[in-house]
C-alpha positions as CSV (number, residue, x, y, z in Angstrom):
1,M,21.7,6.6,-8.8
2,K,22.4,10.2,-10.5
3,K,21.2,11.1,-13.7
4,I,24.7,11.9,-14.9
5,Y,25.6,8.2,-15.1
6,F,23.0,7.7,-17.9
7,L,25.4,9.5,-20.1
8,V,27.3,6.3,-20.2
9,L,24.5,4.9,-22.6
10,I,25.7,7.1,-25.3
11,P,29.2,5.4,-26.0
12,I,27.5,2.1,-25.4
13,S,24.9,2.8,-28.0
14,F,27.5,3.9,-30.5
15,I,29.4,0.8,-30.0
16,I,26.6,-1.4,-30.5
17,G,25.4,0.8,-33.4
18,T,28.7,0.5,-35.3
19,P,28.0,-2.7,-37.4
20,I,24.7,-1.1,-38.2
21,F,25.7,2.3,-39.7
22,A,29.4,1.9,-40.2
23,N,29.3,-1.0,-42.8
24,K,30.5,1.1,-45.6
25,V,33.8,1.4,-47.2
26,T,33.0,3.8,-50.2
27,P,32.3,7.3,-48.3
28,Y,35.8,8.7,-47.3
29,I,35.8,11.1,-44.4
30,L,39.2,13.0,-43.9
31,G,41.0,10.4,-45.7
32,M,39.5,7.4,-43.9
33,P,37.2,4.7,-44.7
34,F,33.8,5.2,-43.1
35,F,34.3,2.4,-40.6
36,M,37.8,3.8,-39.5
37,F,36.3,7.2,-38.9
38,F,33.2,5.8,-37.0
39,V,35.5,4.2,-34.8
40,C,37.7,7.2,-34.0
41,L,34.6,9.3,-33.7
42,S,33.3,6.8,-30.9
43,M,36.6,7.0,-29.2
44,I,36.4,10.7,-29.0
45,L,32.9,10.7,-27.8
46,T,33.6,8.2,-25.3
47,S,36.5,10.3,-23.7
48,L,34.5,13.4,-23.8
49,T,31.4,11.6,-22.2
50,L,33.6,10.2,-19.3
51,L,35.4,13.6,-18.8
52,T,31.8,15.0,-18.3
53,I,30.9,12.3,-16.0
54,N,34.1,12.8,-13.9
55,K,33.8,16.5,-13.9
56,F,30.4,16.4,-12.2
57,T,31.1,13.6,-10.0
58,V,34.3,15.2,-8.5
59,E,32.5,18.4,-8.1
60,T,29.7,16.6,-6.1
61,K,32.3,14.9,-3.9
62,G,34.1,18.0,-3.3
63,E,30.8,19.9,-2.3
64,D,29.8,17.0,0.1
65,S,33.0,17.2,1.9
66,K,32.7,21.0,2.9
């Protein structure tokens, strides 16, 4: 198994850690309650992580076929 796949643990830990860190309403960030901001941030982080994994795996598969 390639080491790049361990990046999947970042979004998983974000999702598991959401109730621990984002259990607050009072701090507003960008006009959103903290929990909503944390959910939006985790969605963006998940997308970027999967994009990175896809980029490295597609490059690797392309090099194997040559």
